[in-house]
N, C-alpha and C positions, 0 to 999 in steps of 0.2 A: 430448485430455486437458488440454493447457495452457490452453485456453479455459475449461474447467471449473474448473481451479485458479485462474485469474485471477478468474473470477466469485466464487469462494469467498473469495478474499482481499479482493475489493472489498466483498462482503457483510459480512465481518468489520470492514472499515474503517468502513462505514456504522454498524455497531453501536457501534464505539469512539467515533466522532465525533458520533453521534446526529443526523446530518443527511445529506443526499445529497451525493455527491462531485462535484467539478467535473471537467471533462474533463482538466485538467492533473494533478489528483490521481490519477485513474485511470491516466493515462500514467505517472506516477511509480511507482505500484505495479507496473505491467508492467515498467518498467525495472529495478526492484529484483529482480524475478523473473528477468529475463534475466541480471543480474549474478551471480545465485546467492545473494543475500542473503535471499531468500524461497524456502523449499523446503517441500514438503508434509510431510516427516517431522520438521519442527522442533518443539522444545519449545514449548508454548503461550505461555509468557511471552516467549521470544525472538521468536516469530512476531509477537506483539502489538507488541513494541517495534520490530521492523523495519517493520511496517505504519505505526505511528504516526510513525516517523522519516521514512518516505517521504512521507506526507501532509503533515507539517509542513515538509518541505524545500521544497515548492511555495510556501508562504507566505513563507519566507525568500528564495526566489529572486524572488518577485513584489515584495517590499518593497525589494529592493536595486536595482531598476531605476530 
């Protein structure tokens, strides 16, 4: 079940960003799911914001190196 949820969150992220995700971005979404920031019963807006934050955090981590 968690793989299906992860694929759903990744598909939503692709729709939000309008491009394919990098491996690091997919990992960040999985980490947010494990932390409990992404849940299947979340409000649509909160879920979208959590996904966007996870994907954008990869860019911030990459630029700070």
